[in-house]
N, C-alpha and C positions, 0 to 999 in steps of 0.2 A: 439529479437524474443519474442513475447508474448505467454505465456503458457495458456493452457485451465484451469489449476487449480494448486494450491499448497496444500501441506499437512503438517500439524504440528502435531507432537506427543510430548506431554509434561507430566511431572509428578511432584508431590509435593515432594520437597526435604526433606529427612529424615522423611518421613511419618510414618515409623515404630516407630520412637522415639516419635512422637505425640501419637500414639496408646499406646505405653508402658508407657508414662509419664502421660497421661490424661485419658486413657481408650478408648475403641472402640466407645462409644457413641459420645465422643468429636471428635474422628477421623472421624466418619461419618458426623458430623457437619462440619468439615473442608472440606471434600469432597464436600458437598452441597454448602458451602460458595465459594470455588474456582470455582465450576461449575457456580454458579450465577454470579461471576465476569466475567467469560468467556462469558456467554450469554449476559450480559449487555454491553459488549464492542466489540461485533462482529456484523457483518451485518446480516440482516434477510436472505440474500441469502447464508450465510455460514452455514455449517452443523457442529455442535459440539456434541460430544458424549463421554461417558465414554468408555474407551478402555479396561480397566481391572485394578483391584487393585486401585492404585492411579494414573493411566494414563488416559489421555484424548487425543482425536484426533479432529482435525478440518480440514475440507475440504473447501478450499477457492476458490470459483468459480471466473473465470476471473481475476486471481491474479498471477502475475509473482513472481519470487523469491525475488526480492527487496521489493515488497509490502508485501509478506509473512513474510519476515524477520522483516520489520517495525512493522507489527501487533504483531508478536511474542515478540519483544522487548517492545512494549507498554503493552502487557499483563503481561510480566515479571515485569515491573515497577509497574503496578497497584496492583498486588498481593503483591509485596514487601512493598508497601507503605500503605497497608490496612490490618493491623493485625486482626485476629479473636478475638473478645471480647466476653467472656463468663463468667458470674458470677464474674466480676471484675478481671478475668484473661485475660491477653493479650498474645496471641499466635502468634508469628511472623511466617510468612509463606513465602517461596520462591518456585519458580518453575524453572525447567530446560526444555528447548525446543529444538527440532530438526525440521528443516524446509527443505523441498525439493519441487521442482517444477516438474510437469509432463514433461518428456522429451521423450515420446514415449515408455516408458517401456511396455513390452509385457504382464505383469501380475500385478495385484494389489499387490501381495506378494513382487515383486521386488521393487515397490515404497515404500511400508511400511518398508521393510528392510533398504532402504536408509535413511528414516526418523528416524528409530530406531537407526541406526548407528550414526546419527547426535545427537540424544538425549544422547546416551552414551558418545559421545565426549564432550558434554556440562557438563555432570556429572563428567567425568574424568578430565576436566579442572577446576573443583572447584565448580560446581553447580551454581544455580542462574544466568544462562546465556543462550544465544541463539547461536546455531551453525547450 
């Protein structure tokens, strides 16, 4: 069965440590850097936006769960393999991602809650992973 769309919620692992170690200006740079990587590696038909704090969401049109998981894994590898370089500092970044597919939920809140649960599963299983 093909879905109308998939939803990914992701966040930057240990983002508070980045802010605490390098300061909020570098933390903001890390947010912009990760958002740039997301935008560079998604389709123009996808919608990506900052969801809050260090979280981002992506709405993937015409995407079933398998394709959503594949994109999430690709984004995870891209972030992991492309550290942020600032003033000769290399800041390794990783992300955790929760992926769900629309299955006739009756509210957006229900779908977001499912994706958020998957995100927390990824974090609880050790971060830098897709669930």
